Structures are given as C-alpha cells and as structure tokens.
C-alpha positions, 0 to 999 in steps of 0.5 A, a space after each residue: 528513481 533513475 529514468 530508466 527504472 521508470 522507463 522499464 516499469 512503464 514498458 512492463 505496464 504497456 505489455 500487461 495492459 495490452 495483454 489484457 486488452 488482447 484477452 478481452 478482444 479474443 473473448 469478445 470475437 468468440 462471443 460474436 462467432 457464437 452470437 452473430 446478432 451481438 456482433 451486428 448490434 455492436 457494429 450498429 453502435 459503432 456506426 451510429 456513434 461515429 455519425 454522431 461525432 461527425 455531426 457534432 463536429 459540422 454542427 449543421 443540423 440539431 435535430 439530426 444530432 438528436 435523432 442520432 443520440 435517440 438511435 444510439 441509446 436504443 441500440 445500447 439498450 438493445 445490446 444490454 437486454 441481449 446481454 442479459 439474455 445470455 447472463 452477461 453484462 457489458 463489464 464481462 466484455 471489458 478488459 480485466 486490468 491488473 489495477 482498476 484505478 489507472 487500468 494498468 497505465 500507471 497514471 490517472 487523469 485529474 483535472 487536465 493533468 496525470 498523476 502517478 497511480 499508487 500502484 506504480 508508486 509502490 512498485 517504485 519503492 519496492 524497487 528502491 528499497 529491496 532491502 526491506 522485508 516488505 515482500 513477506 507480507 503474503 505470509 506476515 498479515 493478520 490472517 496468520 496473526 495467532 494470539 495463541 502464541 502469546 501465553 494467557 498466563 498472568 505473571 507480574 514478576 516475569 512479565 511486569 504487567 498486571 495482564 497476561 501476554 495474550 490480553 496485552 497483545 489483544 489490547 494492542 491489536 484493538 489500538 491497531 485496528 483502530 489506527 488502520 480504521 482511522 489512518 486518514 485522521 491527521 489527529 490520529 497517533 503514530 505507533 511505537 512498538 517496544 518489547 524483547 526481541 522475537 515477540 512479533 513487533 515487525 510481524 505486527 508492523 508488516 500486518 499493518 503494512 499489508 492492510 494499507 497496501 491493499 487499500 492503495 496506500 504507499 508503505 515504506 519499511 526501513 530498519 533504522 541503521 540502514 535509513 539513517 546511513 542512507 539519509 546521510 549518504 544522499 546528502 553527501 552524495 555518496 553511494 548513488 543514493 537518489 534524491 527520491 529516497 528522502 522524498 519517499 521517507 518524508 512522503 510515503 503514506 506510512 514509514 516503518 522504522 524498525 530496530 531503532 536503537 541498534 544504529 550507531 549514534 553520533 550527532 548527525 544521526 540524532 539530527 536527522 532522526 529528528 528531522 524524520 519524525 518531526 517532518 512526518 508529524 507536521 505533515 500528517 504523515 503516519 509512522 511506526 516505530 518499533 524497538 527492542 529498548 525499553 522506554 527508559 533506555 531510549 530516553 537515555 539514548 536519544 535527545 530530550 528533544 527526539 524522545 519528547 517528540 515520540 512520546 507525545 505523538 506516539 501510542 506507546 505499545 509494549 509487547 510482553 511475552 516469550 520469544 515467539 520464534 522459539 515457540 514456532 520452531 518447538 511447534 514445527 518440531 511436534 508436527 514433524 
C-alpha cells in the first residue's frame, strides 16, 4: 500500500473523528444551557483536576493532594447523580466514534507502542483488492441465506448423494457455524467448497467473511487466477503490484480463494499455490477455497503435494443441488 493512500485514509479518519467530537461538544453545550448546574459541576471538576495535576508535579504536600483527590471524587459523584436524575450517563456526553476500538484514530496504543487497528487494516485491504466482491456483503450474508433454494428431494442418481441437497447444505451450515465459533483455534481445519457452478459456494464464503469482518477480523477475497497472476507479477516487479500484497495474502486472518482450477496452469503457479496454502497452514491462518471441480479433477490437475496438503488440512464440503441462480430468476419472474 502506498504512503499516499495511507495518508489519505488517515486524513479521512481525522475528519470523522473531529466530526464526532464536534457533535459531542454541541450536545454538551445544549445540555449545559438547559442545565446550568451541570455546567458548573463540570467546570469545578476541570479546575480541581488541574489543581491536582499541579500539586502532583510540585510534590510538595501529600496531604493537599489527598484532599484534592477526595474533592475530585465527590464532584464526579455529584455529576454522576445529576446525570442520573435526568436519565443520562457519562457515556451520553462522549463522542460516538465509528470504531470504538481505536476511537477513529486508526491505531491502538499497546505497551508504549502503536499498532494499526483492524478497521484501518480492512480499509487498506479493500482499497488494494477492489477486484474482490467483498462489497457485496450487505446482501451476501447469513440473514439472506435461504435453505429453501435447495431441494428436499433425495435422488441418488441425480445428486450422487444419499441425502437431499437441503439436508446436505444444513450439514455444511453446521460445519461452517463451528468453523466460525472455533475460528481462533489453531487446530481448526480450513474449508474447501466443491460443487457445480451456481450452488452458492461464493455466497457461503461471503457469509463467512461478513461474520468475521463484523468481529474485527481481516478478510481477503481473491479469485485463484488473479491471485496467482498478481503474486508472480509482484515477485517479478510487474504492473506496480505492491509488496504489501504478499503480506496480505499470507497474513490476513482469512484468505478466500475462489474459482480454484480456472487459472491457466504452469510450474510457477503450482509452486506459488502450494506456497500460499502451506505457509498459511504453518502460520495457523485460516483459508477457504472454492472450486467447481470435483476432488478427482483437482487431484489430476495439481501436484500430489498440493492436493495432499489440501485434503489433510481442509474440511472437504461438497455442495449438491440445482443452479440457485436459475431458481432465483424464476422466482423473481413469478413475483413480477
């Protein structure tokens, strides 16, 4: 990520932080006009706090410091009781920041140093990877997950399964729920979604992404062809691909690799794919892979080493059924 992009984002953060603080100040001013006694108490707290700080710096008289501390506590209690009497609290006077973790600064103070907040990290990733469909998460989430799109018919000849598509997706949904609940467990498995086009593999991946992003995790979505091309371009210095790209591929909390098997194949891409999969497994970073290919086709397409690494560290989830996209189009026609 270029310095100019980060600088622009931090400017954006400063603007929204100052806006939140301005709104809080305006609300406080209106409150003080309505309740002059509250303004008086607030001024006394500020004055007492200033006097206490001065005494601590001078460190002449501990007894005076103790008196000021007691006075400050009494004033705070008085303010608390007053706010309570008008059905308010101290929190009502504070700025309402968009991110309560970093207070819209983009950084968190930890052990005398500053680390980048997850909200800023995610913004940087979203900017870098605008080719992803991660902006569809307002729709592609579990609140719009409809099991009725999957048939409850058991047809072994058609679906090559002893359970119906609906039963199958419910089993997969339970595995996905466990994946989310146990996400931070380093021993937890990754997910591999297989199945024909239009069965909801990408939709399900995005549902998972939405849940994790809402919980402060860094999620990166890439299609396999674009990801592998960009990795190679980055290593060879082509197309102005930032080296931060590789860092995000390897270090995001969740990497979603969609459409595996649609990329053109050569030895370099074999190597890079294995490197991504293996490095993330070794560093306990979760990955979701989706493909239209069967396991047999994947085994024939990729090296034994790559395929073995996937099958040993991933939960293999085959989605069955009829093309949901066609069902949705037919349903929309019926509505209109």
